[in-house]
C-alpha angles and dihedrals in degrees: 000000000000122000111228116197129189112258091245092061093055095108133141087260091070114126117260094256094052094044089054092047096053095049098254119148114280111232117210123187132192136173134215146138093241092198115160088015107226141167091277092061091047091050094052091048093049093046092046090050090053088062094065150355101267127035119203119189128198109206111205115243120240090251093051092051090051091050095047101035107016088234131112114224114250092221117054119248097254089056092047090051089049094049092050095044090048095065116095090234098062121080100174136016132189139167118271106214101176141014091224090058093064093104090050091049092050089052096044091052094040092232120187095187132034114204123196135165116267089247083078096048114155093006096102101033088112089075090063096100087053096044146344109281117210126181115202126203112257120241105264121245099013133092138144085240090055093048091048089051093049091050092053091048092051094052 
């Protein structure tokens, strides 16, 4: 059954389902540190973009990365933002300051779909009333953590 809305209610505040049904741009959001940018990062951005019209990426701040992983990024935040923004798949970037603010970021950026790697499977399902939640498989055999370990071993 199709949902028909009066024209005056066609605002940017429409729910994801009604926006998609009215032909408005589908906004996809994802998050990550994107340190030691590699093919796995590029793959998830490409696949996330394929799910919508506009891809918005929250790049974890240095402080957030330290709090969640106990590791400081190799590349400074400004460079990581530039690398992510420089790909042809990304339309907008912003700094993710806190994991607890994901819901706010989803609302602020009017995201229809949240995309995360499948290593996070199930951890963001509580956002499904707000937007579609999709977990994409990670690219096998590559991660920033593995690259960091290999660099340590080589030095």
